[in-house]
Structure formats: structure tokens, C-alpha cells
DSSP file (Angstrom, degrees, kcal/mol; ACC not computed):
  #  RESIDUE AA STRUCTURE BP1 BP2  ACC     N-H-->O    O-->H-N    N-H-->O    O-->H-N    TCO  KAPPA ALPHA  PHI   PSI    X-CA   Y-CA   Z-CA
    1    1 A X              0   0    0      0, 0.0     2,-0.1     0, 0.0     0, 0.0   0.000 360.0 360.0 360.0 135.1   18.9   94.2  198.5
    2    2 A X        -     0   0    0      1,-0.1    60,-0.4    93,-0.0     2,-0.1  -0.484 360.0-130.1 -73.8 142.6   18.6   97.4  196.5
    3    3 A X        -     0   0    0     58,-0.2    91,-2.9    -2,-0.1     2,-0.4  -0.391  24.3-146.6 -76.5 168.7   16.3  100.1  197.6
    4    4 A X  E     -AB  59  93A   0     55,-1.5    55,-3.3    89,-0.3     2,-0.4  -0.977   0.6-137.5-139.9 154.9   13.8  101.6  195.0
    5    5 A X  E     -AB  58  92A   0     87,-2.9    87,-2.4    -2,-0.4     2,-0.6  -0.876   4.8-146.4-110.0 136.3   12.2  104.9  194.4
    6    6 A X  E     -AB  57  91A   0     51,-3.3    51,-1.9    -2,-0.4     2,-0.4  -0.911  23.3-171.0 -88.4 134.2    8.6  106.0  193.5
    7    7 A X  E     +AB  56  90A   0     83,-2.2    83,-1.6    -2,-0.6     2,-0.4  -0.965   7.0 179.9-125.5 113.6    9.1  109.0  191.3
    8    8 A X  E     -AB  55  89A   0     47,-2.6    47,-2.7    -2,-0.4     2,-0.5  -0.951  19.2-166.3-124.9 138.1    5.8  110.8  190.5
    9    9 A X  E     +AB  54  88A   0     79,-1.8    79,-1.2    -2,-0.4     2,-0.3  -0.972  24.1 179.5-116.3 108.2    5.1  113.8  188.5
   10   10 A X  E     -AB  53  87A   0     43,-3.9    43,-2.7    -2,-0.5     2,-0.5  -0.863  30.5-162.7-128.6 146.4    1.6  115.3  189.0
   11   11 A X  E     - B   0  86A   0     75,-2.1    75,-2.5    -2,-0.3     2,-0.5  -0.992  28.7-144.6-116.7 113.6   -0.7  118.1  188.0
   12   12 A X  E     + B   0  85A   0     -2,-0.5    73,-0.3    73,-0.2     3,-0.2  -0.705  24.9 173.4 -88.1 123.6   -3.5  118.3  190.4
   13   13 A X  S    S+     0   0    0     71,-1.5     2,-0.4    -2,-0.5    72,-0.2   0.580  75.2  35.9-104.2 -15.1   -6.8  119.3  189.0
   14   14 A X     >  -     0   0    0     70,-1.9     4,-1.9     1,-0.1     5,-0.3  -0.916  66.0-170.4-136.9 104.9   -9.1  118.9  192.0
   15   15 A X  H  > S+     0   0    0     -2,-0.4     4,-2.1     1,-0.2     5,-0.2   0.902  83.7  52.0 -65.9 -35.4   -7.3  120.0  195.3
   16   16 A X  H  > S+     0   0    0      2,-0.2     4,-1.6     1,-0.2    -1,-0.2   0.971 114.9  39.6 -75.2 -47.8  -10.0  118.7  197.7
   17   17 A X  H  > S+     0   0    0      1,-0.2     4,-2.1     2,-0.2    -1,-0.2   0.911 116.3  52.2 -72.4 -40.2  -10.1  115.1  196.2
   18   18 A X  H  X S+     0   0    0     -4,-1.9     4,-3.1     2,-0.2    -1,-0.2   0.933 103.8  58.4 -59.1 -45.8   -6.3  115.1  195.8
   19   19 A X  H  X S+     0   0    0     -4,-2.1     4,-2.2     1,-0.3    -1,-0.2   0.904 105.5  50.3 -57.8 -41.1   -5.9  116.1  199.5
   20   20 A X  H  X S+     0   0    0     -4,-1.6     4,-1.8     2,-0.2    -1,-0.3   0.916 109.3  50.3 -67.2 -41.8   -7.9  112.9  200.3
   21   21 A X  H  X S+     0   0    0     -4,-2.1     4,-2.9     1,-0.2     5,-0.2   0.961 110.5  49.8 -59.4 -51.3   -5.6  110.8  198.2
   22   22 A X  H  X S+     0   0    0     -4,-3.1     4,-1.6     1,-0.2    -2,-0.2   0.854 109.9  50.7 -57.5 -39.7   -2.5  112.3  199.8
   23   23 A X  H  X S+     0   0    0     -4,-2.2     4,-0.7    -5,-0.2    -1,-0.2   0.911 116.8  38.6 -62.2 -47.3   -3.8  111.6  203.3
   24   24 A X  H  X S+     0   0    0     -4,-1.8     4,-1.4     1,-0.2     3,-0.3   0.839 112.4  56.9 -78.4 -35.4   -4.7  108.1  202.7
   25   25 A X  H  X S+     0   0    0     -4,-2.9     4,-3.0     1,-0.2     5,-0.3   0.810  97.1  65.6 -60.7 -37.4   -1.5  107.4  200.5
   26   26 A X  H  X S+     0   0    0     -4,-1.6     4,-2.1    -5,-0.2    -1,-0.2   0.899 105.9  41.2 -57.3 -44.0    0.8  108.5  203.4
   27   27 A X  H  X S+     0   0    0     -4,-0.7     4,-2.1    -3,-0.3    -1,-0.2   0.883 113.6  51.1 -73.4 -35.4   -0.3  105.7  205.5
   28   28 A X  H  X S+     0   0    0     -4,-1.4     4,-0.7     1,-0.2    -2,-0.2   0.941 112.0  49.1 -66.3 -44.1   -0.3  103.1  202.8
   29   29 A X  H ><>S+     0   0    0     -4,-3.0     5,-2.8     1,-0.2     3,-1.3   0.924 112.0  47.6 -64.2 -47.3    3.3  104.2  201.8
   30   30 A X  H ><5S+     0   0    0     -4,-2.1     3,-1.5    -5,-0.3    -1,-0.2   0.853 104.6  62.2 -61.0 -31.5    4.6  104.0  205.5
   31   31 A X  H 3<5S+     0   0    0     -4,-2.1    -1,-0.2     1,-0.3    -2,-0.2   0.713 105.1  46.6 -68.6 -21.0    3.0  100.6  205.9
   32   32 A X  T <<5S-     0   0    0     -3,-1.3    28,-0.5    -4,-0.7    -1,-0.3   0.098 126.2 -96.6-106.6  25.3    5.3   99.3  203.1
   33   33 A X  T < 5S+     0   0    0     -3,-1.5    -3,-0.2     1,-0.2     2,-0.2   0.579  74.5 150.1  76.4  10.1    8.5  100.8  204.5
   34   34 A X      < -     0   0    0     -5,-2.8     2,-0.4    -6,-0.2    -1,-0.2  -0.475  24.1-173.5 -75.7 145.3    8.2  103.9  202.2
   35   35 A X  E     -C   58   0A   0     23,-2.0    23,-3.1    -2,-0.2     2,-0.3  -0.998  25.7-119.1-133.4 137.6    9.7  107.4  203.4
   36   36 A X  E     +C   57   0A   0     -2,-0.4    21,-0.2    21,-0.2     3,-0.1  -0.546  28.5 175.0 -75.2 135.1    9.3  110.6  201.4
   37   37 A X  E    S+     0   0A   0     19,-3.4     2,-0.3     1,-0.5    20,-0.2   0.694  78.6  11.5-106.0 -32.8   12.4  112.4  200.1
   38   38 A X  E     +C   56   0A   0     18,-1.8    18,-2.8     3,-0.0    -1,-0.5  -0.975  60.7 171.0-146.0 142.0   10.6  115.0  198.3
   39   39 A X  E     -C   55   0A   0     -2,-0.3    16,-0.2    16,-0.2     2,-0.2  -0.750  69.0 -42.8-150.3  96.2    6.9  115.9  198.4
   40   40 A X  S    S+     0   0    0     14,-2.5    -1,-0.2    -2,-0.3    13,-0.1  -0.571  86.3 124.4  77.7-155.5    6.0  119.0  196.6
   41   41 A X        -     0   0    0     -2,-0.2    13,-0.2    -3,-0.1    -1,-0.1  -0.156  67.6 -27.7  93.2 170.8    8.4  121.8  197.2
   42   42 A X        +     0   0    0     11,-0.1     2,-0.3    -2,-0.0    -2,-0.0  -0.301  69.4 164.6 -59.5 137.9   10.4  124.0  194.9
   43   43 A X        -     0   0    0      2,-0.0     2,-0.3    -2,-0.0    -2,-0.0  -0.950  31.7-143.7-153.9 166.8   11.3  122.5  191.6
   44   44 A X        -     0   0    0     -2,-0.3     2,-0.6     0, 0.0    -2,-0.0  -0.950  16.2-144.5-138.0 121.8   12.6  123.2  188.0
   45   45 A X        +     0   0    0     -2,-0.3     3,-0.1     1,-0.2     5,-0.1  -0.780  21.6 173.9 -84.3 115.7   11.4  121.2  184.9
   46   46 A X        +     0   0    0     -2,-0.6     2,-0.3     1,-0.3    -1,-0.2   0.763  65.9   2.4 -94.7 -32.8   14.3  120.8  182.5
   47   47 A X  S    S+     0   0    0      2,-0.1    -1,-0.3     0, 0.0     2,-0.0  -0.984 105.7  24.5-152.7 154.0   12.6  118.5  179.9
   48   48 A X  S    S-     0   0    0     -2,-0.3     2,-0.2    -3,-0.1    -3,-0.0  -0.226 100.5 -19.7  86.2-176.2    9.2  117.0  179.4
   49   49 A X        -     0   0    0      1,-0.1     2,-0.5    -2,-0.0    -2,-0.1  -0.410  68.0-116.5 -67.4 136.2    5.8  118.1  180.6
   50   50 A X        -     0   0    0     -2,-0.2     2,-0.5    -5,-0.1    -1,-0.1  -0.581  32.5-177.7 -69.5 123.8    5.7  120.5  183.5
   51   51 A X        -     0   0    0     -2,-0.5   -40,-0.2     1,-0.1   -41,-0.2  -0.991  21.1-148.3-125.9 125.5    4.0  119.0  186.5
   52   52 A X  S    S+     0   0    0     -2,-0.5     2,-0.5   -43,-0.1   -41,-0.2   0.603  82.9  57.3 -72.5 -14.6    3.6  121.3  189.5
   53   53 A X  E     -A   10   0A   0    -43,-2.7   -43,-3.9   -13,-0.1     2,-0.4  -0.982  63.0-179.0-131.3 130.2    3.9  118.5  192.1
   54   54 A X  E     -A    9   0A   0     -2,-0.5   -14,-2.5   -45,-0.2     2,-0.4  -0.975   5.6-174.4-125.9 133.1    6.9  116.2  192.2
   55   55 A X  E     -AC   8  39A   0    -47,-2.7   -47,-2.6    -2,-0.4     2,-0.4  -0.990  10.1-176.3-135.3 137.5    7.2  113.4  194.7
   56   56 A X  E     +AC   7  38A   0    -18,-2.8   -19,-3.4    -2,-0.4   -18,-1.8  -0.974   5.9 177.1-133.4 121.6    9.9  110.9  195.6
   57   57 A X  E     -AC   6  36A   0    -51,-1.9   -51,-3.3    -2,-0.4     2,-0.5  -0.966  18.8-142.6-130.4 143.7    9.6  108.1  198.1
   58   58 A X  E     -AC   5  35A   0    -23,-3.1   -23,-2.0    -2,-0.4     2,-0.3  -0.871  16.8-168.1-104.6 130.7   12.2  105.5  199.0
   59   59 A X  E     -A    4   0A   0    -55,-3.3   -55,-1.5    -2,-0.5   -25,-0.1  -0.756  35.5-113.5-110.1 161.6   11.2  101.9  199.7
   60   60 A X  S    S-     0   0    0    -28,-0.5     2,-0.3    -2,-0.3   -27,-0.1   0.793  96.1  -5.6 -68.7 -26.8   13.3   99.1  201.1
   61   61 A X  S  > S-     0   0    0    -58,-0.1     4,-1.8   -57,-0.1   -57,-0.2  -0.966  70.2-105.1-157.4 170.2   13.1   97.1  197.7
   62   62 A X  H  > S+     0   0    0    -60,-0.4     4,-2.6    -2,-0.3     5,-0.2   0.900 122.1  56.0 -67.1 -40.2   11.5   97.3  194.3
   63   63 A X  H  > S+     0   0    0      1,-0.2     4,-3.3     2,-0.2     5,-0.2   0.885 105.0  51.2 -63.3 -44.5    9.1   94.5  195.4
   64   64 A X  H  > S+     0   0    0      2,-0.2     4,-2.1     1,-0.2    -1,-0.2   0.895 112.3  46.9 -58.3 -40.9    8.0   96.7  198.5
   65   65 A X  H  X S+     0   0    0     -4,-1.8     4,-2.2     2,-0.2    -2,-0.2   0.906 113.0  47.7 -68.2 -41.6    7.2   99.5  196.1
   66   66 A X  H  X S+     0   0    0     -4,-2.6     4,-1.9     2,-0.2    -2,-0.2   0.949 113.4  49.0 -61.2 -49.4    5.4   97.3  193.7
   67   67 A X  H  X S+     0   0    0     -4,-3.3     4,-0.6     1,-0.2    -2,-0.2   0.918 109.2  53.9 -60.6 -42.4    3.4   95.7  196.7
   68   68 A X  H >< S+     0   0    0     -4,-2.1     3,-2.0     1,-0.2     6,-0.4   0.971 106.3  50.7 -58.2 -59.0    2.5   99.1  198.0
   69   69 A X  H 3< S+     0   0    0     -4,-2.2    -1,-0.2     1,-0.3    -2,-0.2   0.866 116.2  40.6 -44.5 -45.1    1.1  100.3  194.7
   70   70 A X  H 3< S+     0   0    0     -4,-1.9    -1,-0.3    -5,-0.1    -2,-0.2   0.393  90.1 119.3 -93.0   4.8   -1.2   97.2  194.4
   71   71 A X  S <X S-     0   0    0     -3,-2.0     4,-2.9    -4,-0.6     5,-0.3  -0.329  74.5-121.0 -69.3 149.8   -2.2   97.1  198.1
   72   72 A X  H  > S+     0   0    0      1,-0.2     4,-1.5     2,-0.2     5,-0.1   0.904 113.3  52.0 -57.0 -41.5   -5.8   97.5  198.9
   73   73 A X  H  > S+     0   0    0      2,-0.2     4,-1.9     1,-0.2    -1,-0.2   0.863 111.4  45.5 -68.7 -38.8   -5.0  100.7  201.0
   74   74 A X  H  > S+     0   0    0     -6,-0.4     4,-3.4     2,-0.2     5,-0.2   0.937 112.0  51.6 -71.3 -44.1   -3.0  102.4  198.2
   75   75 A X  H  X S+     0   0    0     -4,-2.9     4,-1.4     1,-0.2    -2,-0.2   0.814 107.9  52.2 -59.4 -30.6   -5.7  101.5  195.7
   76   76 A X  H  < S+     0   0    0     -4,-1.5     4,-0.4    -5,-0.3     3,-0.2   0.945 113.4  45.1 -64.0 -53.3   -8.3  103.0  198.0
   77   77 A X  H >X S+     0   0    0     -4,-1.9     3,-1.5     1,-0.2     4,-0.8   0.895 108.3  56.6 -60.8 -42.2   -6.2  106.2  198.2
   78   78 A X  H >X S+     0   0    0     -4,-3.4     4,-2.2     1,-0.3     3,-1.2   0.865  91.7  71.0 -63.9 -33.1   -5.6  106.2  194.4
   79   79 A X  H 3< S+     0   0    0     -4,-1.4    -1,-0.3     1,-0.3    -2,-0.2   0.764  98.2  51.7 -54.5 -23.6   -9.4  106.2  193.8
   80   80 A X  H <4 S+     0   0    0     -3,-1.5    -1,-0.3    -4,-0.4    -2,-0.2   0.718 108.5  50.4 -80.4 -28.8   -9.3  109.8  195.0
   81   81 A X  H XX S+     0   0    0     -3,-1.2     3,-2.2    -4,-0.8     4,-0.5   0.815  88.0  90.4 -79.4 -34.1   -6.5  110.8  192.7
   82   82 A X  B 3< S+d   85   0A   0     -4,-2.2     4,-0.1     1,-0.3   -65,-0.0  -0.489 101.6  13.4 -73.3 128.8   -8.0  109.5  189.6
   83   83 A X  T 34 S+     0   0    0      2,-0.6    -1,-0.3    -2,-0.4    -2,-0.1   0.238 123.0  68.1  92.6 -15.2  -10.1  112.3  188.0
   84   84 A X  T <4 S+     0   0    0     -3,-2.2   -70,-1.9     1,-0.2   -71,-1.5   0.296 104.9  25.6-119.2  10.1   -8.4  114.8  190.3
   85   85 A X  E  <  -Bd  12  82A   0     -4,-0.5    -2,-0.6   -73,-0.3     2,-0.5  -0.982  60.9-133.2-168.1 152.7   -4.9  114.7  188.8
   86   86 A X  E     +B   11   0A   0    -75,-2.5   -75,-2.1    -2,-0.3     2,-0.3  -0.988  47.2 177.6-115.1 127.2   -2.8  113.9  185.7
   87   87 A X  E     -B   10   0A   0     -2,-0.5     2,-0.4   -77,-0.2   -77,-0.2  -0.941  37.1-164.4-138.5 152.6    0.1  111.7  186.8
   88   88 A X  E     +B    9   0A   0    -79,-1.2   -79,-1.8    -2,-0.3     2,-0.4  -0.994  19.9 179.3-127.5 134.1    3.2  109.7  185.9
   89   89 A X  E     +B    8   0A   0     -2,-0.4     2,-0.3   -81,-0.2   -81,-0.2  -0.998   1.4 175.4-135.0 132.2    4.5  107.3  188.4
   90   90 A X  E     -B    7   0A   0    -83,-1.6   -83,-2.2    -2,-0.4     2,-0.5  -0.922  25.5-138.7-131.2 152.8    7.6  105.0  188.0
   91   91 A X  E     -B    6   0A   0     -2,-0.3     2,-0.4   -85,-0.2   -85,-0.2  -0.972  25.8-174.2-105.8 130.4    9.4  102.7  190.3
   92   92 A X  E     -B    5   0A   0    -87,-2.4   -87,-2.9    -2,-0.5     2,-0.3  -0.989  20.4-134.1-126.7 124.8   13.2  103.0  189.8
   93   93 A X  E     -B    4   0A   0     -2,-0.4   -89,-0.3   -89,-0.3     2,-0.1  -0.590  26.1-128.9 -76.9 130.4   15.7  100.7  191.6
   94   94 A X              0   0    0    -91,-2.9   -32,-0.1    -2,-0.3    -1,-0.1  -0.382 360.0 360.0 -78.2 161.9   18.6  102.5  193.2
   95   95 A X              0   0    0     -2,-0.1    -1,-0.1   -93,-0.1   -91,-0.1   0.415 360.0 360.0 -74.4 360.0   22.2  101.7  192.6
């Protein structure tokens, strides 16, 4: 089974609310077998909109990544990110 990545590009507009999201999302992601490969840190945008927070998490499968996103726990976390950030999030299956 192929692993899959969540790749997120984020501009945080409300640090306090986004911190609540991040704290809750950490558990939801771990509960679905996700591990962070990058979470913030130094970056360089070469193309597209500049987003100051970039996150990559690996899941055991595309289905696990999908299920995590739609889980009650992650949706609860996500409620704190909405209105507190501008985000793009994709699931990408690894080779």
C-alpha cells in the first residue's frame, strides 16, 4: 500500500485560534497514523502565493489521510483554523 502526504500551505491570521487548531490537529493526525515531516520552519517559495507556514505529514495510506480529514476530531480542530488562516491542503500519494 502506498503512503500519502498531506501538504498544507498556510497564512495564519489569528495566532491564538490557530494555536488551538494545531494542538487539537496533532492528536487527530497521530490517531490516523500521521507523522509530521515538516511543520513550519525555514522555507523558500519558488512559485505561487507565499504562505508563511508549510506543513507535510505522512500517512500510511491515502485512505488514512482522507479519513483523518473527515474525522470528528480533525473537523473539531479545523473549526479553530477557519477564520484564523488562509490555507491550501492536498493529499498526495507517494511513489
